[in-house]
Every structure is written in C-alpha cells, then in structure tokens.
N, C-alpha and C positions, 0 to 999 in steps of 0.2 A: 504493500500500500504506500510505500515511500514515506513512512512515518518514522521519525527518530524517537524512540521511547526514552523517557526519563523516569528512573525508579526512585520512589520516595517512600521507604518503609514507615508506616505509622505505628507499628507495634513491634516491640522487642520480645521475642519468644524465649522462654527458659523452661526446660523440663524440670519436673519435680520428682523427688526421690520417694514418692509415696508407694506403699505396697500394692501389688496387683492382687485382687481377690482370687480365691481358688476358683478357677474357671470351670471346674467340673459341674457346677450347678447352674450354668448359663446355656441358653440355647442359641444366642447370637451376640455379636458385637455391633454396636451402633456408633458410627463416626459422623460428627457434624463438621469436621474440618480436616484438611490434610495434616495440620499440626498435631491433631489428636492421633492420627495414624502413626506419625513419626515418633511421638512420645511413647505410644504403646510398643512400637517395634524396638525402641531403645530399652524398654523396661522388661519385656517378655519375649521369649522365643516361641510362644504358642502361635501357630498359624492355621490350626485345624477348624476353628469355628467359622461359620458363615458370617459374612460382613454385609451390613446394610449401610450405605453411604449416602450422605445428603445430596451430593451432586457428582458430576463426572470427574472433576479434578480430584476430589477426595477418593473416589473409586479407583482412579488411576494410581494414586499414592498407595492405596491398599494392595493393589496387584504388584506394584514395584517392591513392596515390602515383603511379598511372598505369600499373600493370601490367594487361595485358588477359587473360593466361592464368594464372589463379590457382586452385589446388586446395587445399582445407582438409582436414587429417587429422581435425579435430574431436576432438582428444584430447591425447595427450602425445607425448614423443619416440618411444616405441615405435610409436605409431599412425602417426607421420610416416614412420618407417622402413618400416612395412608398406605404406603408400600408395606410396612411391617404388618399392619392390620390385615391387609389383603393376603399376605403370604405366610404368616406365622399363626400359631394357635396360642391364645392368651393363657391357657391352663397348662401349657407344656412346662417350660422352665423360665427362669428370670432372664431379662435382657440386661446387658451391660452397656451403658453409654460412656464412652471415653471422651472426656471434655476438658476444657480449661477452667480457670477460676471464674470467668464470666461466660455466661451462656445466653444465646438469643432464642426467643420463642419459648414455648411451653411443651416440650417433647414429653416430659413426664406426665403432664396433665392430659394431653391428648391420648397417650397410650393408656394411662390409668382409667380414663373414661371408657375405654374399650376392653377393660379387664386385664390388661397386661401389668406385670410387675417389672419395674425398671430401677436399676441401681446405677449410680454415677460414680465413676472413678476419675478424680481430678488429677491429671498427670502433667499439666503444663500451665504456665501463666503467661499472659500476653499483657505486657506493660506498655502504656502509651508512650510514644516518642516524646522527648523533652523539647525538641525544636525541629523546625524544618532545616534541612542542610543549606549551607550557604549557596551552593550551586542551584538548588531548586528555587530558593528565594530570589536569586539574581535573575534567573530565566523568567520567573513570573513578573518581576518588575520590568524586565526588558520587553515583555509581550511576546516572547518566543514560544510560550506554551499555549497551544490552541484548545486542547482538551485535557480535562482531568478525569480519570476513570476511577470509580469507587465500587468496591465489591461487598462492603459490609457497612451497616450503620455505625459501628464503633470506629472504624477507620475514617469514615466520613466526619463524624463528630470531632475526632482528634484533629483532622486536617483543619476544620473550621476554627477550632480553638487556637491552633498554632499559627494559622494565617492571620488571625486577628492580632495575636500577640506580636507578630512581625510587622504589623501595619500593611498587610497586603490585600485589604478588602478591595480597593480600587483596581488592583492588578488582576484580581480574579474576575472582575467585570469584563475583561477582554477574552475570557475563556468559557467554553461550554463544559458543564458537569454531566458526565455520562454515568448512570446509576443502574445497578443490577436489579433493583426492586423498588416499589413505592416507599418502603421503609427507609431505604438508602437515600432516595430522593428527598424525603422529608428531613433527613439528618443534615443535608447540605444546604438547606434553604437559609441558613444564617449568613450567607455571603451573596453579594449582588452579581450572580453569574450572568453572562451574556445569554445563556440558555441552560435549562435543566432538562435532560432527556432520560427516559426510563426504558430499559429493555423490555421487550414484549414477553420474554421468558427469563427466569433467573439463571441463565447459563452463559458461558463464554461466547458461543456462536451468536446469540442474540445481541450481546454487547458489541461484537464485531459488526453486526448489521447496523447498529446505531453509529458506529464510527464511519461506516460507509455512507450513511445518510448525511453526516456532517460534512464529509469530503465532497459529496455531490452538491450540497448547498453552497459550499465555499467556491466551487467551480462554476456556479451559476447555471 
C-alpha cells in the first residue's frame, strides 16, 4: 500500500510468576489476547487442551506456541462466549481463561449465564506507557502521520492521555483515527481527529479495508 508504519507501543507487557492451576480439571483454555498465549507458553509446557481464541491473531499465536486444536471466534469477547456456548457443554468441566490484570468485556458473566464455570489465571500485566516516544511526537507535530490505528480501548485511552500531556491535540486534528470496534472509537473521541473510522468487523482485514478507504479518499 506504500505506507510507512510507525510503531508506538502503548502498553508494556510483563509476565507474572503466578502458579498454573492443575489443568486436569479443565476442558479448554480461553485466550483473549496473544499476550495471554505467550504468558501461558512461558509458564507451562501443556499443549494438549483445546484452545478457544478471541480472534485470528490470538489463534495464530496459539498455533505458533504448539497448540494443535485451536478455534478462533474472529471477533470480540462476546463472539468468544458465543463460540464456546455453541461448541462446548456447560456441565463437562471448568474453563480456564488466561488473562492479564485488566480484562475487557464480561466473559465470565456471559458464560456463567449459560451455565459454564470459568476460572481466570492472571499471568501477565500490561502497564500503560509513560510517554509517547520523541520520534512519534515529532512526526505528529510535523503532520507526517496521516492515520493512527487503534486495536483496543485501553491502548486508545492511553494514547489520548499521552497526546494531551505532550500538547499534541492540534496535531492529531490532521490525522484520521482508525478503530477496531465502536468501543475503541468511543475511547479516542477525546482528541479532535480529522476523522474517526470504525471497522465493519473487529479483525485485521476489516481494518485494512478502512485504510484502503482513507487512501482512496486522499487520492480523490
């Protein structure tokens, strides 16, 4: 697409040394992020349980980590709950949700309402970045960043906070915010973007469609 990407991490990931439960009592592992997959893989050698992943990127991380039975919900936490409800039995055994210290959505509530028992193993922490990098701040001020892409409400909120602290509100007015979901779009509205666009589906191909739409608009 002829786009030069600028990477600006909004979260710093650190694995936690918490114990892994005895997995003999679980029927499946649920992952809501690729970081959860990596944290589990660092803490346990077990790869025999089936995996239900929130989206394709998380599913790919699980396969790369050595899991053979991986299903992707291709969406958000509610999509994951729907997939689990459709394919597993609530009275079989407990589900294990591998997560960070902060979670989005109400996976436990949605599955509990369908009769499932869910336990959470907190294996990593995602700390907000302390500041935007000097390179990112400079490129925003210079107007060389045309699009800012957000994949989660938390990273969006962190960016809004850091941009305000750096005095970059006006600079963001020259860029479009491309968001994975309506929740992400709501989180970025604290800045005066040139445009806020939301993907039709919460996945990477739909985000690429939005990028293509911005490029077509720019070319007239």
